[in-house]
N, C-alpha and C positions, 0 to 999 in steps of 0.2 A: 075511228079506227079500232079495230078489234084487239082485245088484249091478247098478249102472247100465250098465256095459259089456256084461254078459250080457243085460240087458233088451232090447237092440237085436235079438238073435236071436229073441225071442218075436214080433217083428213079421214080416209077410210082405209080399212084392211081390204085384202083380196076378196073377202065375203061381203063387204059393203057395210060392216060394222064400223061405227065412229071410233076413232082411236082415243084412248085414255092416257093419262099421264104415265100410269104404272106400265101400261103396254109399251109406251115409247121408251121408258127407261130400261125396262126389261130387254127390249130389242137391242138398244144401243150397247148395253153392258154385256149381254151374251155375245153380240157380234165383236166388241172390243176384246173380250176374253178369247174368241176364236182367232183373231188376228194376232194377239199376243202369243197364243200356243203355236201359230204358224212360225212366228219369229223365233221362238224358243227351239222348234224343231229345225231351224236353219233353212226353212223353205222360203221362197221368194214371194213377195207381195204383190208382184206384178200381174199375176192371174186375178187377183181381187181388185187391184187398182192399177189398170194398164196404161194410164195417162202418164207419159214421161215427164210432163210438167210437175207431177206429184213425187218425183224421185227424190228430191232433197228432203220433203216431209217424210217419206217412207224411211230414208236413211237415218234422219233424226229419231224417229220413232224406234228403229231398230237399235240404235245406240242407246237409248234410255232404258229399253227392256234388257239388252244384253249386259250392260253396266250394273243392272239391279236384278240379275237372273234369279236369285233366291227369292226375292220379294215377288217378282211376277210369276214364277213357278207356283208359288202358294196362291197368289190371287187369281190366276187363270184356271185353277182346277174346276173341272165340271162336277165332279163327285162331291165337292164341298158344298156346292148349291143344292144338288139333289138330296144329299144326306140330311141337311138341316131343314129342307122343305121350306126355305124362306122365300118369301114374296119379294118382289122388287119395290117395296115401299121406301119411304124416305129414309128410315133408319138403316135398312140394309144398304141402300145406294151410298148413304153418307159413310158407312163403314168400308165399302169397297173403294170409294174414292178418297179415303181419308189421308193417304200418304201424298206427299208433294210429287213423288215420282209417278204415282198413278194418275193424278190430276194433270201433270205434264203430258203423259201418255194419252189420256182422254182428250185434251186440248188438240194434240196432234192428229188423233183419230178423227176428231170432228172436221178438222181441216181436210183430211183425206176423203171423208164422206162427201162433204159439201163443196170442197174446192174453196178457193179463195177469190176467184173471178166470178164471171157471169154465171148465174144459176142455170142448170139445164134440167128442167122438170122431168123429161123423159127418162134421163139416166137416174135421177133420185128416185122416182117411182119404182124402177127396177131394182136399184140397190137397197133401198130401205123397205120395200114391199109395203109401202104406204102410198096412198093415191090422193092426189089433189083433185082430180076429176077423172072421167073415163074417156075423155077425148083423146084422138090420135095426135093432135096437135095442141100444144099448150100455149095459152095466151099470156099476156101480162099479169092477169090476175093470178095465174098459177105461179109465175115467177115470184110475185110479191108474197104469196103465201108460204113458199119455200124459204124465201129470205127471212121471213118471220120465224119460221121453224128453226133455221140455222141459228138465229139470234137467241131463240128460246134455249136450244140445247147447250149452246155455248156460254150464255150468260144467266138467263133467268132460272133455268132449272138448277144451276150451280148455287145461285142466290137463295133458292127455295130450300136447298139442302144445307145451307149455312157454310158453304164452301166457295172458294174462288178458284178459278182455273189459273194456273200459273206454269209457265214454261221455264225449266231450268235450263242452264247452259247445256246445249247438246252439240 
């Protein structure tokens, strides 16, 4: 069995370059911040996550963000990242995900991105802009790799950062 951290490099970007941990973290945190800004603007998440099965998760995420509006307004600023020129290294990601509220939001976000049921590789390739293969139809190998990536971003990545995902009552 391939290690979860090595699994990341088996995925590729649109240009065919192997995905690295920093790229994955960057992509996840940037998209999470975009989703948070969407919530703060009062816009619907249904355009980003159209699956009605995800409605309860979307509502839970909205509650966490709106109940902690000041915290998330500060965390979701684009200019803050650009002004500091920070890379998405472990220290930066640990800082962004340091609050319990943000870790709760991250956990809900991962659930929205990957779902809780059966993995759908085609949807994930489109949503995450990372590719398990270039095939039109994805096989069991693709599903297993995406399942591994889901485990990595939910569990292993957080352990590497010295953090645990936790969901507060929402």
